[in-house]
RODREN-317401 format. One record per residue (C-alpha): chain; residue number from 1; residue in three letters; x, y, z. Coordinates in pm, 1 decimal, always signed. Layout:
RODREN-317401
chaine|num|residu|X|Y|Z
A|NUM|ALA|X|Y|Z
...
end
This chain:
RODREN-317401
chaine|num|residu|X|Y|Z
A|1|MET|-1672.0|+1439.5|+719.8
A|2|LYS|-1585.4|+1250.7|+401.6
A|3|LEU|-1443.3|+898.7|+415.5
A|4|THR|-1384.6|+627.6|+156.2
A|5|ILE|-1493.8|+266.5|+194.9
A|6|ARG|-1382.3|-29.2|-16.5
A|7|LEU|-1636.4|-277.9|-149.6
A|8|LYS|-1518.6|-597.9|-316.5
A|9|LEU|-1711.8|-698.1|-627.7
A|10|LEU|-1788.3|-1059.0|-716.0
A|11|PRO|-1840.9|-1063.7|-1094.1
A|12|THR|-1891.6|-1378.1|-1299.0
A|13|ARG|-1636.1|-1461.3|-1567.5
A|14|GLU|-1852.9|-1293.3|-1832.7
A|15|GLN|-1911.0|-986.4|-1615.3
A|16|LYS|-1538.7|-958.1|-1547.1
A|17|ALA|-1467.9|-950.1|-1921.9
A|18|ASP|-1733.6|-677.5|-1967.7
A|19|LEU|-1588.7|-470.4|-1684.7
A|20|LEU|-1236.3|-493.0|-1826.7
A|21|ASP|-1356.8|-392.6|-2174.6
A|22|THR|-1542.5|-96.4|-2026.0
A|23|MET|-1239.1|+14.6|-1821.1
A|24|GLU|-1014.1|-3.8|-2127.1
A|25|ARG|-1255.4|+200.3|-2336.3
A|26|PHE|-1308.2|+450.9|-2054.9
A|27|ASN|-935.5|+509.5|-2005.4
A|28|ALA|-871.9|+533.9|-2380.7
A|29|ALA|-1141.1|+803.3|-2392.1
A|30|ALA|-987.8|+982.6|-2091.5
A|31|SER|-645.9|+978.5|-2262.3
A|32|TYR|-803.3|+1119.8|-2578.9
A|33|ALA|-974.3|+1396.9|-2379.3
A|34|ALA|-643.1|+1477.6|-2208.1
A|35|LYS|-469.3|+1497.7|-2547.1
A|36|VAL|-736.3|+1734.0|-2682.9
A|37|GLY|-719.7|+1954.6|-2375.1
A|38|PHE|-339.2|+1962.0|-2364.2
A|39|GLU|-302.6|+2051.2|-2731.3
A|40|ALA|-562.7|+2327.8|-2698.6
A|41|GLN|-412.2|+2442.5|-2366.4
A|42|VAL|-749.6|+2419.0|-2192.4
A|43|TYR|-774.1|+2227.6|-1869.2
A|44|SER|-1124.9|+2251.9|-1720.9
A|45|LEU|-1399.6|+1994.7|-1771.4
A|46|PRO|-1639.8|+2233.5|-1956.4
A|47|SER|-1370.9|+2358.3|-2196.6
A|48|ILE|-1245.0|+2008.3|-2279.9
A|49|GLN|-1598.1|+1872.5|-2305.4
A|50|LYS|-1690.8|+2141.3|-2557.5
A|51|ARG|-1408.5|+2022.9|-2785.7
A|52|CYS|-1438.9|+1643.7|-2772.1
A|53|TYR|-1764.4|+1523.4|-2615.6
A|54|ARG|-1927.7|+1421.4|-2945.8
A|55|GLN|-1609.2|+1250.6|-3072.6
A|56|ILE|-1581.5|+1049.3|-2750.5
A|57|ARG|-1944.6|+937.4|-2777.6
A|58|ASP|-1900.1|+832.0|-3140.6
A|59|GLN|-1546.2|+692.7|-3129.9
A|60|PHE|-1547.7|+508.3|-2796.5
A|61|GLY|-1912.4|+410.4|-2765.2
A|62|LEU|-1956.2|+549.1|-2413.6
A|63|SER|-2286.0|+665.1|-2269.0
A|64|ALA|-2339.5|+1036.2|-2216.9
A|65|GLN|-2253.8|+1030.4|-1846.4
A|66|MET|-1963.6|+788.9|-1891.4
A|67|ALA|-1815.5|+1024.4|-2151.8
A|68|VAL|-1846.4|+1315.5|-1907.8
A|69|ARG|-1674.7|+1112.5|-1635.8
A|70|ALA|-1387.5|+1024.1|-1874.1
A|71|ILE|-1340.2|+1392.9|-1953.9
A|72|GLY|-1359.6|+1465.7|-1581.2
A|73|LYS|-1074.9|+1221.7|-1514.1
A|74|ALA|-853.8|+1413.4|-1758.4
A|75|ALA|-955.2|+1748.3|-1604.9
A|76|ASP|-879.2|+1621.7|-1252.7
A|77|CYS|-532.8|+1520.9|-1368.7
A|78|PHE|-473.4|+1868.9|-1514.2
A|79|SER|-572.5|+2024.9|-1181.7
A|80|ARG|-255.8|+1865.6|-1038.6
A|81|ASP|-18.1|+1905.1|-1332.5
A|82|LYS|-52.2|+2102.6|-1655.9
A|83|GLU|+301.9|+2041.2|-1778.1
A|84|THR|+232.6|+1712.7|-1956.5
A|85|GLY|-61.0|+1545.2|-2125.0
A|86|PRO|-141.8|+1228.1|-1929.5
A|87|VAL|-194.1|+886.6|-2085.8
A|88|PHE|-398.4|+659.1|-1861.7
A|89|LYS|-332.6|+289.1|-1816.2
A|90|PRO|-589.6|+58.7|-1978.7
A|91|HIS|-697.2|-79.6|-1642.1
A|92|GLY|-681.3|+246.5|-1449.8
A|93|ALA|-976.1|+344.6|-1232.8
A|94|ALA|-1309.7|+407.7|-1405.8
A|95|ILE|-1516.3|+681.9|-1243.5
A|96|TYR|-1886.3|+626.0|-1174.8
A|97|ASP|-2158.8|+844.8|-1027.5
A|98|GLU|-2524.2|+806.5|-931.1
A|99|ARG|-2641.9|+815.5|-1295.0
A|100|ILE|-2437.8|+511.8|-1397.4
A|101|LEU|-2417.3|+327.4|-1065.1
A|102|SER|-2682.9|+222.6|-816.5
A|103|PHE|-2693.5|-14.0|-520.9
A|104|LYS|-2950.7|-291.9|-524.5
A|105|GLY|-3008.9|-393.3|-166.8
A|106|LEU|-2711.4|-471.6|+55.8
A|107|ASP|-2532.0|-722.3|-163.3
A|108|LYS|-2550.4|-605.6|-525.6
A|109|VAL|-2452.1|-305.6|-734.3
A|110|SER|-2567.6|-208.0|-1082.4
A|111|LEU|-2294.0|-67.8|-1309.1
A|112|TRP|-2309.2|+67.5|-1664.1
A|113|THR|-2088.7|-123.2|-1912.0
A|114|LEU|-2048.7|-133.5|-2288.6
A|115|ASN|-2292.0|-426.6|-2290.9
A|116|GLY|-2554.5|-255.5|-2078.1
A|117|ARG|-2618.6|-254.3|-1705.1
A|118|LEU|-2469.2|-536.8|-1499.8
A|119|ARG|-2594.0|-639.4|-1157.2
A|120|ILE|-2288.2|-761.1|-965.8
A|121|GLY|-2257.7|-918.4|-621.7
A|122|MET|-2056.3|-748.3|-345.6
A|123|ALA|-1866.8|-863.4|-38.1
A|124|PHE|-1793.1|-639.8|+259.9
A|125|GLY|-1754.4|-640.5|+635.7
A|126|GLU|-1956.0|-492.6|+920.8
A|127|TYR|-1771.1|-158.9|+899.6
A|128|GLN|-1880.2|-108.3|+537.6
A|129|LYS|-2229.6|-246.7|+602.3
A|130|GLU|-2298.0|+13.2|+870.8
A|131|ARG|-2207.9|+294.6|+629.1
A|132|LEU|-2366.9|+186.5|+300.6
A|133|GLY|-2660.7|+420.7|+357.7
A|134|ARG|-2426.4|+719.9|+358.1
A|135|LEU|-2277.8|+663.7|+12.1
A|136|LYS|-2262.8|+991.2|-175.9
A|137|GLY|-2103.6|+1123.9|-492.1
A|138|GLN|-1857.5|+938.0|-712.3
A|139|ALA|-1717.3|+587.8|-682.2
A|140|ASP|-1401.5|+451.5|-844.3
A|141|LEU|-1405.3|+108.6|-1006.3
A|142|VAL|-1056.8|-33.1|-945.4
A|143|TYR|-893.4|-351.0|-1077.3
A|144|ARG|-616.9|-493.5|-856.6
A|145|ASN|-447.0|-830.2|-873.4
A|146|GLY|-728.5|-983.3|-1075.2
A|147|GLU|-1007.2|-850.9|-850.1
A|148|PHE|-1251.4|-560.1|-876.4
A|149|PHE|-1325.5|-309.6|-602.5
A|150|LEU|-1544.3|-4.9|-564.6
A|151|PHE|-1393.1|+280.3|-365.8
A|152|ALA|-1696.4|+484.5|-267.8
A|153|GLY|-1717.0|+816.2|-87.6
A|154|ILE|-1940.9|+846.8|+217.9
A|155|GLU|-2053.1|+1134.5|+438.2
A|156|VAL|-2010.5|+1058.8|+808.8
A|157|PRO|-2117.0|+1306.4|+1078.5
A|158|ASP|-1841.9|+1412.4|+1314.6
A|159|GLY|-1883.7|+1315.4|+1676.7
A|160|SER|-2010.3|+1576.2|+1922.6
A|161|PRO|-1691.4|+1757.0|+2027.2
A|162|ILE|-1580.3|+1705.7|+2385.1
A|163|GLU|-1434.3|+2023.2|+2535.4
A|164|PRO|-1117.6|+1890.4|+2700.5
A|165|GLN|-989.5|+1990.7|+3039.8
A|166|ASP|-674.6|+1786.2|+2983.4
A|167|PHE|-477.3|+1631.0|+2697.3
A|168|LEU|-323.8|+1296.5|+2613.9
A|169|GLY|+20.9|+1379.7|+2480.6
A|170|ILE|+148.3|+1153.3|+2201.6
A|171|ASP|+505.3|+1114.6|+2082.3
A|172|LEU|+564.5|+935.6|+1751.6
A|173|GLY|+885.1|+745.9|+1687.6
A|174|ILE|+1051.7|+447.1|+1529.3
A|175|ALA|+1155.7|+223.6|+1820.6
A|176|ASN|+814.0|+297.4|+1973.6
A|177|LEU|+565.0|+392.3|+1704.8
A|178|ALA|+359.2|+589.0|+1956.3
A|179|THR|+399.6|+667.6|+2325.2
A|180|ASP|+140.4|+855.7|+2529.3
A|181|SER|+178.9|+1076.5|+2833.8
A|182|ASP|+21.6|+807.7|+3054.4
A|183|GLY|+328.1|+595.4|+2985.3
A|184|THR|+167.6|+348.7|+2741.5
A|185|MET|+401.0|+247.6|+2459.7
A|186|HIS|+310.0|+96.6|+2125.4
A|187|SER|+626.4|-83.7|+2027.5
A|188|GLY|+759.2|-83.5|+1674.1
A|189|ALA|+932.5|-420.0|+1728.9
A|190|GLY|+673.4|-611.3|+1527.3
A|191|VAL|+689.0|-367.3|+1238.2
A|192|GLU|+1070.1|-373.2|+1250.6
A|193|LYS|+1075.4|-753.8|+1237.0
A|194|VAL|+853.9|-752.5|+928.5
A|195|ARG|+1060.0|-472.3|+770.7
A|196|ARG|+1386.9|-663.1|+813.0
A|197|LYS|+1233.3|-981.3|+673.9
A|198|HIS|+1099.7|-804.4|+365.4
A|199|ASN|+1417.6|-599.6|+321.9
A|200|LEU|+1627.9|-917.9|+301.9
A|201|GLN|+1374.9|-1070.0|+63.1
A|202|ARG|+1387.2|-758.0|-157.9
A|203|LYS|+1766.2|-772.7|-176.6
A|204|ARG|+1758.1|-1138.3|-285.1
A|205|LEU|+1493.8|-1070.8|-547.9
A|206|GLN|+1675.0|-761.2|-678.9
A|207|ARG|+1994.8|-964.1|-719.7
A|208|LYS|+1799.5|-1230.2|-908.2
A|209|GLY|+1655.5|-972.7|-1146.4
A|210|THR|+1420.4|-1203.9|-1338.3
A|211|LYS|+1068.5|-1115.0|-1451.0
A|212|GLY|+923.6|-1344.3|-1184.9
A|213|ALA|+1142.9|-1180.5|-920.5
A|214|ARG|+1017.1|-834.3|-1019.1
A|215|LYS|+657.4|-951.5|-987.9
A|216|LYS|+727.1|-1094.2|-645.5
A|217|LEU|+893.8|-766.7|-541.3
A|218|LYS|+562.8|-589.2|-602.3
A|219|ARG|+374.6|-847.2|-398.1
A|220|VAL|+621.0|-815.0|-109.8
A|221|ALA|+588.5|-434.7|-107.7
A|222|LYS|+207.7|-455.2|-99.0
A|223|LYS|+213.0|-714.5|+177.8
A|224|GLU|+438.7|-497.4|+395.3
A|225|ALA|+223.4|-188.8|+329.3
A|226|ARG|-90.0|-376.7|+434.4
A|227|PHE|+78.5|-486.3|+756.7
A|228|ARG|+187.1|-130.7|+840.4
A|229|ARG|-157.8|+3.5|+762.8
A|230|HIS|-321.1|-251.4|+992.4
A|231|GLU|-81.0|-168.1|+1276.8
A|232|ASN|-146.6|+204.3|+1234.6
A|233|HIS|-522.2|+146.4|+1245.0
A|234|VAL|-491.7|-55.5|+1567.4
A|235|ILE|-263.4|+196.5|+1741.2
A|236|SER|-465.7|+505.1|+1640.7
A|237|LYS|-792.0|+339.8|+1749.0
A|238|GLN|-652.1|+255.9|+2094.1
A|239|LEU|-516.3|+608.0|+2147.1
A|240|VAL|-841.8|+777.1|+2043.9
A|241|GLN|-1044.1|+542.0|+2264.9
A|242|THR|-820.3|+627.2|+2562.6
A|243|ALA|-867.8|+1001.0|+2504.9
A|244|GLN|-1244.2|+964.5|+2454.3
A|245|ARG|-1292.4|+743.7|+2759.2
A|246|THR|-1108.1|+989.3|+2984.5
A|247|GLY|-1260.9|+1305.8|+2834.0
A|248|ARG|-927.8|+1438.9|+2708.2
A|249|GLY|-806.5|+1592.4|+2386.4
A|250|ILE|-501.0|+1469.5|+2197.0
A|251|ALA|-175.2|+1665.3|+2180.0
A|252|LEU|-5.9|+1550.4|+1860.2
A|253|GLU|+326.2|+1670.4|+1728.6
A|254|ASP|+325.3|+1866.9|+1404.5
A|255|LEU|+467.4|+1621.3|+1150.8
A|256|LYS|+595.9|+1883.4|+905.6
A|257|ASP|+962.0|+1819.1|+808.9
A|258|ILE|+981.5|+1532.3|+1057.5
A|259|ARG|+1220.9|+1332.8|+836.8
A|260|LYS|+1467.4|+1621.1|+855.8
A|261|ARG|+1451.7|+1614.6|+1235.6
A|262|VAL|+1524.6|+1242.2|+1265.7
A|263|THR|+1882.9|+1129.5|+1220.6
A|264|ALA|+1944.7|+808.5|+1026.6
A|265|ARG|+2302.3|+687.4|+992.3
A|266|GLY|+2377.1|+393.9|+765.1
A|267|ALA|+2181.0|+223.2|+488.5
A|268|ASP|+1970.2|+11.3|+722.2
A|269|ALA|+1873.8|+310.0|+937.8
A|270|ARG|+1779.7|+511.1|+627.8
A|271|ASN|+1569.4|+220.9|+501.8
A|272|ARG|+1398.7|+199.3|+840.2
A|273|LEU|+1323.6|+572.6|+843.8
A|274|GLY|+1208.3|+570.8|+481.6
A|275|GLY|+957.8|+295.4|+552.1
A|276|TRP|+818.5|+463.4|+862.9
A|277|ALA|+451.6|+541.0|+789.4
A|278|PHE|+427.8|+825.2|+1044.4
A|279|ALA|+211.5|+1044.2|+819.3
A|280|GLN|-39.7|+761.7|+784.0
A|281|LEU|-53.5|+707.8|+1160.6
A|282|GLY|-102.0|+1081.0|+1215.6
A|283|ALA|-380.7|+1093.4|+955.5
A|284|PHE|-555.3|+793.9|+1112.2
A|285|LEU|-538.8|+959.9|+1453.9
A|286|VAL|-693.3|+1281.3|+1322.4
A|287|TYR|-985.1|+1125.6|+1136.2
A|288|LYS|-1068.9|+875.0|+1411.9
A|289|ALA|-1055.7|+1159.3|+1665.0
A|290|ARG|-1299.2|+1364.8|+1456.0
A|291|LEU|-1542.8|+1073.9|+1439.1
A|292|ALA|-1519.9|+1035.4|+1817.5
A|293|GLY|-1550.0|+1408.2|+1890.1
A|294|VAL|-1199.1|+1421.9|+2037.6
A|295|VAL|-1015.2|+1751.4|+1999.6
A|296|VAL|-669.4|+1733.9|+1840.7
A|297|ASP|-415.1|+2009.3|+1906.4
A|298|PHE|-91.9|+2015.5|+1709.3
A|299|VAL|+218.4|+2115.3|+1904.5
A|300|ASP|+573.9|+2206.3|+1811.4
A|301|PRO|+789.7|+1898.7|+1883.2
A|302|ARG|+1125.7|+2076.5|+1869.4
A|303|TYR|+1343.7|+2006.5|+2174.0
A|304|SER|+1067.8|+1801.7|+2338.7
A|305|SER|+1308.0|+1506.7|+2365.1
A|306|GLN|+1574.7|+1725.9|+2531.0
A|307|THR|+1350.6|+1922.7|+2769.8
A|308|CYS|+1277.4|+1799.6|+3120.2
A|309|HIS|+905.9|+1767.0|+3182.8
A|310|GLU|+953.2|+1830.1|+3556.1
A|311|CYS|+1171.7|+2143.0|+3564.0
A|312|GLY|+1178.3|+2264.0|+3200.8
A|313|HIS|+1557.7|+2246.1|+3169.5
A|314|CYS|+1660.1|+2192.2|+2806.3
A|315|GLU|+1995.5|+2040.9|+2724.9
A|316|ARG|+2104.0|+1799.3|+2454.2
A|317|SER|+2286.3|+1576.7|+2700.2
A|318|ASN|+1964.1|+1525.4|+2898.0
A|319|ARG|+1882.8|+1251.3|+2653.7
A|320|LYS|+2143.3|+988.2|+2723.7
A|321|SER|+2018.0|+734.4|+2467.3
A|322|GLN|+1719.9|+652.9|+2249.8
A|323|SER|+1519.0|+541.3|+2552.3
A|324|GLU|+1685.7|+709.6|+2850.6
A|325|PHE|+1620.9|+1064.8|+2974.6
A|326|HIS|+1813.0|+1204.7|+3272.6
A|327|CYS|+1784.2|+1575.9|+3351.3
A|328|LYS|+2119.3|+1737.8|+3430.0
A|329|ALA|+1949.5|+2011.3|+3635.0
A|330|CYS|+1699.6|+1836.7|+3863.9
A|331|GLY|+1796.7|+1470.9|+3821.0
A|332|HIS|+1454.1|+1364.5|+3689.3
A|333|GLN|+1469.6|+1028.5|+3507.7
A|334|ALA|+1212.6|+882.0|+3269.3
A|335|HIS|+1177.3|+698.9|+2943.5
A|336|ALA|+1268.8|+953.1|+2676.6
A|337|ASP|+951.4|+897.3|+2473.0
A|338|VAL|+725.2|+931.5|+2777.8
A|339|ASN|+903.1|+1253.5|+2874.7
A|340|ALA|+850.3|+1391.6|+2520.8
A|341|ALA|+480.6|+1294.7|+2523.8
A|342|ARG|+433.4|+1475.9|+2855.9
A|343|ASN|+598.8|+1783.5|+2708.7
A|344|HIS|+347.1|+1769.4|+2421.8
A|345|ARG|+63.6|+1750.5|+2674.9
A|346|ALA|+200.8|+2048.6|+2869.5
A|347|GLN|+238.5|+2251.6|+2550.5
A|348|ALA|-122.5|+2181.9|+2445.3
A|349|LEU|-249.4|+2282.9|+2789.6
A|350|ALA|-48.5|+2605.4|+2776.0
A|351|LYS|-179.0|+2686.3|+2427.8
A|352|ARG|-538.1|+2616.0|+2534.2
A|353|ALA|-498.6|+2837.8|+2842.9
A|354|SER|-373.5|+3122.7|+2624.6
A|355|GLY|-644.0|+3066.0|+2361.4
A|356|LEU|-391.0|+2973.4|+2091.2
A|357|GLY|-478.2|+2605.4|+2055.7
A|358|THR|-494.1|+2469.9|+1701.1
A|359|ARG|-812.6|+2270.3|+1717.7
A|360|LEU|-931.0|+1985.8|+1498.4
A|361|ALA|-1250.4|+1815.7|+1605.4
A|362|GLY|-1605.9|+1732.6|+1506.4
end
């Protein structure tokens, strides 16, 4: 399984200047390669390289492998969109591989620059430290908010899959970000409080409209995104640990077209729905489950909030409110999200019994 880890670089002032110069030259070369490819209507790395490799070496002063990586960046962009010729930002990511990057022990990395190889210090946590030995393939040198990072790909073995006899059903939502079939709820109150705070701040800054206000708007957006990401990591980790500890799989709703299924009335509700990072939470659940060897089955969530888990009666009026479920047929009462999560569990069990389960695991 492929993952990406982030390593913070600690360059000196002189090294920082060299890195910025190299990034600018690299991205200028990538833009030139994209222009050559677009004008010739060729989009693969070999075909673009044949037309401009020597010019890039001579004009931009890049090493042989750095020139190839610049051409590769243009080709990767064409693989997504061939309608326009891209122009890369001066401080866009610079792509490195094993020929122009090497790790020196646990705290330094050697990078090619216009002024030769630089040995630069690194800072990272225990999570990254445990995985440094698995680094493989390319790494992106990224410049953000005055700091340099390496985003490096690693190969991590999937956990030994556990054949489940039962499932932990999970219902994703807004009021409760995740609710499982055991009745555990992961409230979205904290995320909502932060969202409202930042939403009010955004409105004030947008009304102000100054250059400083626009800069602060970007900082606010990044701060909120980091908070959401952290919350999603915490929730997904707890859910996967529960499933692993109890030897169960995870029954997760198929997230396709989920925004169309959720009603949002009013500007504030639309803002709340638009900022809901459900896809990120779902992705975190899947990859953490694979690492733990926990099977994930995707289920159809339609009508799960209106269907009684006890008797199977489906009626819109069964759901009396966002949180309240009361079956009109058998009188069963439960929290609406818990009832939906138990329906997801039942659906995964039925699919597994019939051999139709959609399985994602190690």
